[in-house]
N, C-alpha and C positions, 0 to 999 in steps of 0.2 A: 397645700404643698409647699408654700413659701418660695416658689420658683416661678417668677413671672415669665421669664424667658421661655421655659419649657412649656408652661401652660399656653403660651401664645403660638408655639411652633406647630402644634397639631392642627388648629384651625387654619393657620397660614398655609401649611402644606396641602390641606384640602382645597384652598383657593388655587394653589399652584396646579394641582391636578385638573381642576375645572378649566383653568386658562389654557392648558395644553389640549384638553379634549375639545374645546370650542373651536380650535383651528385644525382639528383632525390629526393631531400629532400625539405621540406618546412621550411623556417626560422621562421615562426609563429610570425613575428615581427609586422604584421598588420600596415604597414607604412602609414603615412598620404598621401592622394592623393585627386584629385578633380574629381568628377564624373559629366559629362555633360549630363543633362536629358532634354528631350523636345519631342514634337510631330514631326511627319514627316514634312520635309520642314520648320522647325521652324528657321533654320539658324545656327544649332549647328556646322556643318562642316565648314561653312564660318567663324565663330568666331575663330575656331582653325587655319584655314589657315591665318587669319589676324594676329594671334599671331606669326606664323612662318614667314610670309611674302612671302610665296610660295604657288603655286597651287600644291597640292599633294594628295588630297583626291578624291575618286570616286564621280562622278556627275551623275545625272539622275533624273527621276521621280519615285515616289513611294518609297519603302524602299530600300535605297542604302547602308547604314551601316548595315550589317547583322551579324557582329561579333564585340564584344567589341574591341576597339583599345586603348591600353595603350600607350599614347604618352608622352615620357620623353623629355622635352626641357632642353638643357644644354648650358649655355653660353660658347662660344669658339671663338677663333680668326679665325678659318676656318669653312666653312659651308659644311656639308655633313650629310647623314642619314645612319642608319644601323638597320637591323632587328635582333631580337634574334634568329630566326630560320635559319638565314644565316649570322652569325656574322663576317665571314671572308670577306664579301663584303661590300665596302663603296659606297653608292649611292650619286653622285654629281648632277645627272640629276633627278629632282623631278618628271618628267613625268614617269621615270622608277619606282619611289617609288609608284606612283599611280597604275601602271600596276602590281607591285608585291603585293600590297594590294588586288587588284581584283583577282589575280591568287591564292593567299593564301586563300582568302575567298571562292572562288569556289572549292578549293581543299577539304575543309571540309564540306561546305554547299550545294554544287552543283550549277548549273547555273540558277536555276529557283526560285529565291527569298526565298530559305530556310534560316534559321537562326541557330546559334550555340553559346553557352556560352563560348566556348574556345577562349581566347583573342589572339590578334596579338600584339606583343611588338615592338614598333618603337621608336627609339631614334634619335633625331634631334640635331645636334651641329650647333650653329650659333652665330655670333656676334650681331644679332638683337633680341635675345630672353633673357628672364629672366628664371632662374631655376624654372621649374614647372613640375609636374607630373599630367597629365589629362587622363581621360578615356572617349572616345567618345562611347556612348552607342546607340544601335538601337533606332530609333524613335518609339514613341508609336503609334500603329495603331489599327484600329477597324475591318477592313474587310480583310480576307485572300485573297491573290492573288497567282497565279502560283502553286507551290508545297507546299505552306504553309498550315499547318493543321488548322482545324476550330477554335481551341483554341489559335490561334497565339497571340491574345491580352493578354491572361493570361501568355503565355510563355514569352513574352517580358517583361511584368510587373515583373514576377518572376526573370528574369535575371537582370533587373534594381535594384530590391530590394536586390539582393545578394551583389551588389556593394555599394549601398547607405546606407545599414543597419549598416555597420561598423561605430563605433563611431569615427574612425580616418579619415573618408571621409568627405570632404566638398562637398556640393551639389550645382552645378551651374544650376539653373532652368531657361531654355531658353523658352521665350514665345514671339510670334510675336505681334506687336502693333496693328495689324488689326484684332485681335480676342478678345473675352471677357475674361479678366484676371480672373474673378471669376470662369470660367470653365476650367482653365489651368490644364491639367493632370499632368504636371511636378510639379506644386506647390502642388497639392493634394498628389502625391506620396511622395514628400519631407515632407509634414506635417505628413504622417503616421509614418515615421521613425525618424523624428526630431520635435516632438510636441512643444518643447521650442524655435525652430527657431535659435538655436545656430550655426547650420552648413549650413544654407540655404542662398544663395545669388541669388537675382533675376536679370535676364538679359532681357531687352526688345529690340527686333530686329525689323527691317523693319519700323522704325519711319518715313522714307521718303515715305512710301507707304500708309500712312493714308489718309482718305478722306480730301478734301480741307475744311478748316475751323475747323478742329478738331486737338487735340494734346493730348499728354500723360503727360502733366506737373504735374498734381496732383498725378499721380502714381509715377513718377520719384522723386517727392519731398517727397514720402512716406506718403502722407496724405490719399489717397484713397487706400483701400486694402493694408495696410502697412505690411512690413516684418521687422523682428528685425534687419537684416543687410542691409535692403534697396534694391534699384534697381539701375542698371547702364544701360543706353541706348547706343546702338551701331547701326551703319548704315553699312550694308554689301553691297557688289557689287550685282547689279541686274543680272538676267540671261543673259541679253543683254551684260552687261559689261564682264561677264565671257566668253561668246562665242566670244566676240571681243578681248579677251586676255588683258583686262585692267590691268595694273600693280597694285599690291596690295598697293604699297607705294603711288601711285596716288590716289587710293581709300581711303587710310587713310587720305590724305590731303583733299579730297572732304568731308570726314566724319567730319573733324575738321571745315571746312568751313560751313557745314550744321548747326552744333551746334552754331557756333558763329553768324550766320546770322539769325537764326530762332528766332522770338520774344518771343516764349514760352520757349526756352531752353538756350538762350545766357547767362542768368544770372548764369547758372550752367554748362557752357560749359567746365570748367576745371574739372568737375567731371563726364563727359560723354566721351564716345568714347572708342575704342579698346585699345589705349595705357594706359588709366587710368584703364581699366578693367584688363589688364595684370599686371600692377603694383599692383593693389589691391589684385589680386589673389596671386601674389608672396608674398605680405605682410601677407595675411591671412594664406597661407600655412606655411610660416615661423613661425607665431604666433602659429599655430596649432601644428607644430612640437615641438616648445618650450614648449607648455603645456603638450605634451605627452613624454617629455624627461625622467621624472622619471621612467615611466613604460617601456620606450624603453631601458633605461640603465639597468634595472633589467633583462629584457629579453636577452639583449646582454650578460650580465654577466653569466646568466644561460647557454646560448649556449656555451660560452667560457669555462666554467667549464666542461661541458659534453665532449668537444673536447680535453681538456688538457691532459688527460691520454693517449689518442691515439696518439696525436701529439708528445708527449714526445719520443715515439719510432721512429718517423720520422725525428726528428730534425737533428740528426747526421747520417742519413741513407745514406749508399753507396751501391747501388745495386750490384756492381761487386766485392765487397770485399770478398775473399774466406774465411777469418776468420769468417766474419759475417754469411756466408752460412753454415759453419760447425756448428757454435754455434746454429743457428736457427734450423738446422736439428735435432741435439741432443735434443734440448728443445721440439720440436714438437713431436718427437717420444716418449719421456718420458711423455709428457703431454697426448698423446693419450693412453698410457698404464694406467696412473692414471685415466683418464676419463672412460675407459672401465671397470676397476675394481670397480670404484664407482657406475657405472650403474648396475653392476651385484651384488655386495655385498650390495649396498645401502649406502646412505650418507645423511647427513643433509645439504649439500651444494646444493643450487639451486634445491630444491625439486619441482617436477612437480605435481601440484595440479589438473590438468585437466584430466589426464588419467594415467593408469598403463604403466610402461615402464621397459625394461631391466630385472633385476632380479625378480621384482614383477610379471611380466607376466610369467616368467619361473616357479616361485613358484605356480602360478595359474594352469599352465599346470600339474605340479606334483600332486597337491592335490585336484584339482577339475575336470579338463578335463580328465586326465588319469583314475581316479576311475570311472568317468561317462562312459567312453568307456568300462571299464571292466564290469560294471553292465549292460550295453546295450546288451552285448553278452550273457546274461542269457538265458538258454535253455527253450524251450517251454515244458510245462509239458506233454502234450499228446505225442509229438514226443519222449521225453526222455523215457517215459514208454514203448512206442512201441519198441524203440531201445533196451532197457533192456530185454524185453520179447524175441525179436529175438535172442539176444546174449545168453540168457539162453538156448533156444531151440536148437540153433546151437551147443552149447557146449555139450549138452546131446546127440545130434544126434538121433539115432533110439531108444535109451533107454529113459525111463521115469526117470528123476532124483528125488531122494528123498531129497537131500540137496541142499542148495543155493551155486552155484559155485562161488569161488572167482575170477576165470578168467574173468567172465562176469563183475565183479566190476572193474578189472584192465583195461579191454578193453574200458569200458565206460569212465573211468577217463582219460586215455591217449588221447582219442578222444577230451575230453573237454580241456585238457592242450594244445593241438595243436592250439586250437582256440585263445589262448592268444597271438600268434605271431603278428597278425594284429594290435591290439590296442597298443602293445609295440613298434612296428616299427613306427606306426603313432605318438606316443609320441616323439620319437627321431626326426622325421621330423619337428614337431612343435617347438621343442627346437632349432634346427638348424636354422629355419627361424627367430626366435627371436634373436639368436646370430648374424646373418648376418645383421639384421635391427639395432642392437645395434652398430655394427662396422660402419655402414654408418652414424649413428647419431654422433658418436665420430669423424669421419673424416671430419665432416662439418667445423671444426675449421681449417682444412688444405686447405680451398678453395682458399686461396691466391696463392697456389702453385699446380696447377691442376695435374701436372705429379706426384708429391709426393703423393697426395691424391689417384690418380688412382692406383699407384703401391702398396700403403699400403692396400687399399681395396682388390686388387687382391691377394696379398701374404697371408693376414690373412684369406680371404675366402677360398683359396685353402687349407690352413692348416686345416680349420674347416671341409672341405669336406673329407680330408684324415682321420680325426678322426671319421667322420661319419661311414665309413666302419668298423673300429675297434670296435666302440661302438655297432653297430648292430650285428656284429659277436659275441660279448660277451653276448649280450642279448639273441640271439638265442641259445647260449651255455647254458645259465641259464635255458631256457625252456627245452632243451634236457636233462639237468641234472635232472629236475623235472620229466621228462618222464622215465628216466632210472631206477628209483627205487621208488616204491610206499611204503612209510613208514607208515604202519598201526599201528605202535607202537607210533606214535606221541601223545604227551600228550593231544592235543586238539581234537584228533580223537575219535569219539563216540564208534567205535569198534562194534563187534557183540554182546557185552554184553548189550548194550543199543540201540537197533535198532530204537527206536522212538526218534525223536528230542525233545530237551527241548523246553518248550513254549517260544514264542517270548517275548522279553523284552518290558516293557512299557516305556522305556526311550524315550525322545523327539528326533526326528531326525532333525526337522527344525522348525523354527518360522519365520514369516515375514508377510508383508502386501501384499495382493492380491486383485484384483477387480473382483467381480462376474459380468460378462459382459452381461448375458442374463436374468436378472430379468425383469419381465414384466414392460412395460412403466407405467401401472396403479399404480405400486408399487414404482415408482421413478427411473426406469431405472437401469443402472449399479451403484454398490455401493462398497466401499472399506471396507474390514474387516481385522482383525488380525487372521492369520491362524496358527494352531499348528498341526504338523504332527508327529504321533507316528507310531510304528510298527503295531498297530491295528486299528487306526482311524484317521480321519481328522476332526478337530474341528475348528470353527471360532467364534471370539469374536468381541464385539463392538470396543475394543481398546486393546493396549498392556498390560493393567493392568490385563487382563484375568479374570475379575470379572463377566461380563455379557455375558454368552455363548449363541450364537444364534442357533447353531446346532452342532451335532456330527454325522459324517458319518462313519460307519464301512467300512473297506477296502476290505471286502470279495467280490469277483467277479467283482472288479473294474479294468478298464483299461484306458489307456491314448490315445488320438488321437490328431493330429494337426488340428488347425482351421485357415482358412485364415483371415488375418487382414482386418478389415472393411475399407470401402472406405474413410470415414472421420476420422478414428481413427489412432492415432500414437502408440497405444499399441500393444504388441505381445501376441497372445492368444493360449491357449491349452485347451482341454476339458477332463473331467472325465465322464465315462459312465459305466453302468452295463451290463455285457455280457449276462445276462438273460433277457434283455429288460424290466427291472423294472425301475420305477422312482427313480432317485437318490436323489432328494430334492424336496419335495412337488409335484408339477405337472410337474417337469422338468425331461426329459429322460437323459439329460446330463447337467453338470455345466461347463460353459465356464469361465476360470480363465485367467485374463489379467495381464501382467507385462510391465514395462517400456522399457525393452530391451530384445533382443534375448538371451543374456548371462544369464539373470535372468530366462528365460524360461528353458534353458538347465540345469541350476543349480537345479531348482525345479523338473524337470524330473528325474535328477539323484537321488534326495532325494526320490521321489516316487518309483523309481526302488529299492532303498535300503529297502523300506517298503514293497516290493513285488507287487507293482502295475506296470505292464509292458505295453509297447506300443502295440497298436493294430496291428495285422499282416495285410499285404495287402490282399485284397479280393481274388486276384488270387491265393495266397498261400493257403488260406483257402479252396478254391474250389479244388485245387490239392490234399490237404490232405483228403478231403471228398471222393475223387474218389478212394483213395487207398483201398486196401483190408482191411476189418474190420474183427475182430475176437473176440470171447468171450473167456476170460481166465477162467480156472478152479480155484477154491479157493486156491489150493496149489501154483499155478503159481503166483497168485495175491499176496500172502504173500511174495514170493521170490522177486518179482518186487519191492514191497514196501520197503523191507529190503535193497536191493541194491540202490534203489532211495535215501533213507536217508543217506546211507554210502557215495554215490557219492556227495551228497549235502555237507556233513561235510568235506570231503577231498578237494573238489574244493574250499571251503571257506578258508581252510588252505593255499592252493597254492596261491590264490588271495591275501591273507594277506602278504605272503612272497614276491610276485612279486611287490606289491604296495610299500613295504619297500625297495627292492633292486633296482628298476628301477631308482629313483632319485639318489641313491648313485653311481650307475654305470655311469650314464650320467655325474654327477658332476666330478667323478674321471677321466674318460677317455676322456671327451670332454671339459668341462668348465674350470676345473683347469689347464688342459694341455694347453688350448688356452691362458689363462692368463700368464702362465709361458713362452710360446713361444713369446708373445708380449714383455715381460719384458727383455728376455735374447737373443732372436735370431732375432727379427724383423729387428733390425738395420743392422745386417750382411747381411740379405737377401736383404735389400734395396741397400746397397753398391754393392752387386754382380749383381743386376738387371740393374743398370744404373749408370753413373758417377754423381758425386755430382752436377755439374753445371746444367745438364739437370733436375735433380730432383728438384733443388731449383730455377728453372726459374720462375720468377714472372709472373702472368697473366697480360695482358694488362689492364684489368679492375681495378686490384688492383693498378697498377702504376698510372693510371688516378685518381683513388680515393685518393691516397696518395697526389698527386699534388693538387687536388681540396681541400683536407682537410687542407693542409698547407696554400693555398691561402686564404681559408675562415678564418683560424685562425688569419692570419695577418690582414685581413680586419676587423675582429671583434675587434682586439686590437686597430687598427687605429680609428675605429668608436668610441670606448670608450674614446680614448684620445681626439678626437674632441668634443665629448659630454661634457667631463670634462671642456674644454675651454669655451664652449658656456654657460654652466649653471652659470658660474661666471661672465660673461661679458655682458649678455643680460637682458633686462627688459621686462616683459610681458605687452601687451596692454590690458586694460580692455574690457570685452565683452559689446556690446551695451545693453542698458536697454530694457526690454520687451515692446512689443507693443500689441495693441488689434488686434489679428489675428483670431478672431472668424469667420470671413468671410470664412476662409478655412475649418472650422470644419463641416459646414452643406452644403452638396452638393446641397440641394434643394433651399437654399436661394441665389438668384442671385442679387448681388450688381449692381448698375447702371454701364453700360459700361463706363469706365473712359475715353475712347478716344473720347467721343462725347461731351466734354465740349466746348461750342461755345466761340470763341475768341471775346472779346468785340470790339476791333478795331485793325486793322493792319496798322502800320505806316512803312514808309521806314526804313530799318535797320540803316541807318546812322543818322536818326533824331528821336530819341525817344521823346515822349511827356514829358513835364516837370512834369505834374501831370495827373495820370490816372483818368478818370471819374468814377463815382460810378458804380460798377458792382453788379449784383444780387448775393446774397449769403454771401460775407464776412462781418464780423461785422465792425462797425465804431469805431473810437477812442473815448473813453469817454470824455465828455465835462467838462471843469473846472467849479467849482461851480460859479454860477452867470453869466456865459457867455451867450450871446444872440445868439440863433441859426441863426437868420437872418443875423448876422454880420460875420459869418464864411464862408470861401470858402469850396469847396468840401473837404471831409476828405482824408488824405494821408494814404496809406497802411503802415503797420509797418513791422519791421524786426522780424523774428521768435524769440520767447523767449526761456528760458532754457528748456521748455518741448518739443521743436522740436526734432525730432529723430536725426537730424544732430549734435546736441550739443555735445554729447559724443560718437558719432559713429566713430569707428576707421577706417571705410571704407573711410570717408571723413573728415580727421582731420582739413583741412583748412576751414575757414569760407567762406560763399558765396561771390564771387566777384561781387561788385556793379559797374555798368558802371559809370564812372566819369562824373558827370553833377551837376550843382547847384541844391541844394535842397531848395525849397521855403517853408519857415516856415510860417504858417498862423499867422497873427498878434495877434490872441486871445490866442496863446499858447507860453509862454516864452521858451527860449532855454533850460532852466534847467529842464523843466517838462518832465518826461519819456513818450515815445509814445508807451507804451505796454498795452495791455488789461489785465484784471485779468487772473490768470493762467488757469481758466477753459475754456476760449474762444479759439476756433480754430485759427490757424495762417495761413497767406499767405505772402510769401516774395514779396517785390516790385521790379520793374525793376531798 
């Protein structure tokens, strides 16, 4: 080739792919390679074996190649093979290579003709090869056999298209000479992904098996069914030769002899055969790489830039240096503290836009989840009135009381305050869980040092659990304090002077989109509206402008119940219904409202609770309540119950407001702020006391391997860029062949005449070609000079192809056709200086 840089680029790029594969990444370079496509038993594997000069591919009938084989041929002084899945082993016996391919195929696909798109990577070093990267793909089949699925034909086609669709892949379309070329599946697939024919090279096999008296000369000359890059003919070993262990070099010599001796092919023998095909493919792959160099260079540079920062840390890395370990430990603990504080307090660095995390989730617990839990424990009206009446009667005893007893008020209030313990402790548990999750997220940066990460998580989590006990004790103390003294002189308490509660405010509690899920199908099914909830009503509008009101529903006698999610629906649903069995909206007994998430449902429920719309009680509870003793109260007792009921409602609201304010403050002070201070000031000391520095900073095996792979890849990228720099200034691209009329491939129904059935006019012994061929049907004659008599002329002489011939500018066949040396008899009617070429529109045929 005379191009050292280009010869070295192919093996270097192979190393680059291996370097990326070894660390589980893809280099995304989409490197040029040659995909071999053809039907079953078309001779694809034999062509590859001829390239290598060894028998190494599985043989048999039916589908033999069942996984893509990426074959990398590398010129080397020694001959051996190696697989990517067992890189440490070098194969010098190519029978073992065949057995390994069969074993690796069966490992993934099974033993009964199954297929898989997972490739096998084989690299062959030999002094008899040129640098090439080829992919042997499964043969196109029509009928499933063995364990193959019914759609095996489409599976194989999809697999082939995955490889040949890449713009960087050359397509080697292999077709046997004893089949109709117009029906070639390989050429049709190539046409799908390469309509311009820039990447497709045709290979005609089994030329020696054609019927006697027929040949493929018109096809190989690219006249009949032409391709832009033309065709190359090869002759492989027969099955008898393979079974008889015929040497491939002897087969290549027989192939050369066949082309030199055959009267239809000997004039193009130098452009036929496996050696010429191998040389052509090497040249085309080289040209293809040269054309893709700008894109390849930019991708290599982007990969290099992405690695540069990380590699900078590894360049002077010494794993056993104690100074480095101490510095790394201090930096990582400090960074862990900074990350933890940023996640809790919030930061503009690396904002998560997909979900809430850290401090945002804790804030949601404080101001949405905890108030919701408080409202959920609202008392049932009937139960509360019954408890108040019992308390009043028990305080009066055998006497009939004339005044409302304040002891009944205190007893009921204390009972309600005790109920606050459960939601408060649940709030602490939720915050602890979020803190532990935040610690785990922050320690993910310590994954290079497993022991350090494990110890950090253990120490901080233990400290959080210690603070949990103190925080819960403090919260229970707050509730006990509220119980210890009922302050009826509070400024917000209504007192006995105003026993009736002030009217509810008309301020809006919540606005948002909801879907009414159970509108009848005749009216359009579910529909989305803009809802506005106040303390007195629920209204919905056409949109958020709130100009076109659809309906306003009073909240009297309404309750909430859960509704199961529909089978085909992704929305979460709850329902509003009337406790007096009245229709809620038009003819609907309940309205089903749908939200996108369960969190939205819980939030809306909390808003309805604030508006006085409570969840439905379980049926069992209702039945139990109905079975209890009922009694009728006298008017005086009813007035006393109503008074205490209003007072309890007012005082419990004051306590709830106080608890909602104190809970976040208590948790922040006793748990979150203390944890941040512990991480900043004490964590390092705890780490040193838990284990020695060497064991803490022991690097994981995966990290060490990753560092080595990263450095190897970095140097490979730099070397590749240096070689590309040399190539781009010292090579010249070869022009692409001109387009040809390949419409014969576009229409599957149009069958061109079978090219192999052209009758040979006369067959002469190879050593004695005729001086002048007789007239043959079809080819045009040379135009006669003006005034020449036709009777005085001998039979016309075929002409050499003119400039319109495909071979004129085709880089596949740069040398002109070789003409057997023999005297050319010029007819007397044509002077030597007159050109023997027809007008440009006439078809051409080369002579012997």
